[in-house]
N, C-alpha and C positions, 0 to 999 in steps of 0.2 A: 371140522376133525378127519373126519372119513377122505376131503377132499384132501387134506394134505398128509395123509399117509401116499392118498396114492401117487398125487407129485411126489416125491421123496421117493416112492420104489421106482418110478418114471424117470428120475433122476438116474437112482444108483443104477439102472441098468444102462442108462444113453454112459454111464461115467464106462460101464464097465463093456459097455462094449466100442466105448471111445479108448479104452485101456487098450483090450485085443488090435486094431487097427494099427495103433500106435506102435505095440510090441513086434508085430506081422507086419510092419507098412514095406517091407522090400522084400520082402513074399508076396505080398501081395503084386506092388509095382509089375515085378517079375511076369509074376503069371498074366496080367493083361495083356502085358507084351509078348509074352509067348503068344495066348489068344490072336490076337489080333496080328502076328505073323503069319501066323497055321492058317486063318481067314482067308488074308488077303493071299496068301499064297496058292490057299484054296481056287478060290474068286480066279485068278491070275490063269491056273490050272485049265478050268473049265473057259475062260475063255480063250487061250492058245488054242485048244485042241479041240473043240466047244464040244466038252461034254454035258450029253443036255442034261444030266441026273442031278448033275452038281449047278449048271445053271435055271434050273429046276425050284430047285428052294428058296422057300421064303426071302433068306438074306439076300440072295443073289439080284431075282424079277426086277424086270423095271418101275417105279409106280405107274401104280394100272392095270398091271398085270396079274391079277391075284386071282384069275379062275382056275 
C-alpha cells in the first residue's frame, strides 16, 4: 500500500517537472544557447590572447592536465 502511494507521489512530482519544462521550453532553450555562446566566446578569447586564468579553468583544460 505504501509503495503505491510513493509511486503516485513520484509520478505527480515528475508530471509537475514535465509541465514546468513544457511551459518554459523556449526560455530554457534560450538560456542554454546563451550559456553555450558565452563559454565558446570565453574559450576563444583565452586561446587567441593566451589568457592563462581562462585556460586554467577546468572546463578548458586539455584531457590529462588536471593538476
